[in-house]
N, C-alpha and C positions, 0 to 999 in steps of 0.2 A: 821313255816309252819306246820299245823296240818293234820295228815292223818286219814281217816275214812274208814274202810273196805278195806284196800289195795289200795285205790285210792289216788292219790295225790291231795291235795287241791290246789286251785288256788286263787290268789289275784289280784286285779285290780290296775293298775298304770296309771297315767295320765301324758302325755307329750305333750306340745303344745296344751292344751285343748282337746286332743283326748284320750279317755279312752281305754286302751288296757288290755289284760288279761295275767297275768303271768301263766306259766304252770310248770309242773314238770321236773324232771331231764332227762327224755327220750326225751325231746324236745330241740331244739336249739333256741336261741334268734336271731332274725333278725331285724336290725335297718332299718326303713322305712323313707325315706325323701319324704315329700309330700308338695310341695310349700314352704311356710315359716315354716311349722310344721315338726316335726320329732317324731316318736314314735316307740316302740318296739312291735313285735309280736312273738309268739312262735308257732313252728310247728315241725312236725317230719322231720328229715333230709332226709328220703326216699320219702318225698312228692314231688309233681310236682309244677311247677309255677302256674298251674291252681288251685291246692289246696291252695297255698299261697294266691292267689287272693280272694278265699272264706274266708280265715281267715282275710284278710285285709278288706273285705266287712263288716264283723261284727264290725270292729273298726271304719270304716269311713262312712258306709252306701252307698258306691259306688258299683254299680253293677259290678261284675267281667267282664262283656262284655265291659265296658267303661274304664277298667284299662289297662294301659300299664306299665309293670314292666321291668325296666332296671337293669342289673347287669354287672358291669365293662364296662359301656357305651354301652352295646348291649341289644336290646329289646329281651326278652326271649319268646319262644312259650309256650303255656299252657302245652304241653305234655313233656316238658324238665324237667329232674330230678334235684332237687336242689343239691344233692350230686354229681351228675355226672359233673356238670359245676363248682363245687368248692365252693358252698355256705357252710359256716361253722358257728359255733357259733359266734355271734357278727358281722357277715357279713352285709354289707350295700347294700340296693337296693333303687332305685328311682322310685316313683310312679307318673305317669302322667295320668290325667283324659282325656280320649279320647272321648269326646262327639261329636255328629254329627257336631255341629257348629265348634268345635275346629278342627275336621278332615278337614273340608272345609278350615279353616284358614291355617292349615299345608300344604294342597295341594296347596293353593294359594301361600304360601311362597316358596314352591318348584318350582312352575311354574315361579315365579319371578326370583328365583336363576338361573333357566335354561335359561331363556330368557335374563337375564342381563349378558353381557360379564364380565369376571373377568379382573383384572388388567393385568394379563399375556396375555389374549386374546386381550385386547385393545392394548397392546404393540406390539403384533404380527401383528395386523391389521395395525398399524402405520408403522411398518417396511415393510410390504408388499406394502403399498401405496408408501413409499419412494423408494423401489426397483423398482416398476413399473415406477415411475417418472424418476428415473435415467436411466432406459432402454430406455424410450421414448426420453429423452434428447439426449442420445448417438446416437440414430437413426437420430434425427433431425440434429445433427452436420454433420454426414456423408452425409445426403441429401443435405446440402448446398454445399458440395464439388462436389457431383454428378451433381448438377445444373450447376456448372461452366464448368465441362467437357462436359456436354450435349450441352452447347452453342458452344463449340469448334467443336463438332461433326457436328452440324448444319451448322456452317461456312464452314467446310471442304466439306460437302455435296454440298453446294451451288457452291463452286469453281469447284469441280469435274463435277457436272452436267452441268456447263457452258462450259465444254470441255477443261479446263485448267489443265495441269498436276501438281500434288502435289508430293512433296518429300515423299518417302516411310517411312522415319523416323517419319513423323508426324502421320502416322497410327500406327506405332509400339509404339510410346510414349503414345498416347491416350488409346490404348488397354491395355498397362501395368498399367496406372493410374486407369483405370476402374476395372481391376482385383484386384488392391490393395483395392479398395472400397468394393469389394465382401468379401475380407478377413476381413476387419474391421467389416462389417455387421455380418459375421459369428461369430466373437468374442464377440458380444454383447449379454448379458444374459437379454432378455426382456420377459415380461409377459403381457397378456391382449392386450391393444391397441398398446403397444410397439412392441409386436411380430407381430401383423397384419401389422403395418407400415414397419417393417423390411422385411417381405416377399414381400411387394409391391416394395420396393427399390431394392431388389435382382432381381426381374423380370425386373425391369426397366434397371438395369445395364446390365443384360444379353441381353436385346433387343438392347442396344447401342453397345455392343461388336459385335453382329451379323450384325448390320448396318455398322460398321466399316469394317468388313470382306468383305461385298458386295461392299462398296465404294473402298476398296483397289483393288479388282478384276477389277472393272470398270476403276480405275486409271491406272492399268497395261495395259488394252486394249488401253487406250489413248496413252500410250507410244509405243505400237506395231504399231498403225496406223501411228504415226509420223515417226517411223523407216522405215516402208514399203514405205512411200512416199519419204523418203530420198534415198532409194535404187532403185527407179524406174529410167530407162535410159531416157536421154533427147532425144526427137525426133527432126530430122532436120527441119529447117524452110523451107517454100516454096521458099525462095530466094536463098537457098543454092544450089550450083552446085555440081553434082556428076561426077567425072572423070571416065575414062574407068576402072580404077582399083577398082572402088567402093568406093573411098575415098570422103569424104565430104570436099568441099573447101569453 
């Protein structure tokens, strides 16, 4: 390398059909990877990435505005210092041509990525659907039991309303069974439609329990009426004779 008037001469090197310029000792060599090509450029270590883009532009013909320079996998801003981010002699950077068409392509790719669920998201969705299905099935099983108890409540109502006394234990049994159904419903972890159906069944059971309380009170009144009739004194018939002492003969 020949020096003239204190300046350092430079020589050209070609790598991957791209001609670059070698510089003197005050400059560091940076390896640039661009598509299938790679080449070296030389610049001052105190330069910024904006300065580096201008150097790359001389070698590639790419306007700095359409250059994206990545160092250690991160896109660097124009005002960032090479030295401050750790660029040294023989460091490697990646050059990407960021033309308007390619920007649109990149944006489209990002939109597709955002709108397309990942495998983890798909698995989460499947698990959520399974969980909702399990909750709804559990509610349906309890509903079948409630249907049976509701039929018994209706039968009990028919008997009591006809004026026939029913054993108190029948009311106690049905009330206890319905309360157990409430506990079952409360223990079901349901979402979506399952949660809606669970609320409906809870209200239904509460209504049946209230009806049983009313029927039980009515049944108790039937018992009192029978007892009152049994306690009433028998009146003497018109054919009975009353003696002087007031006795019925």
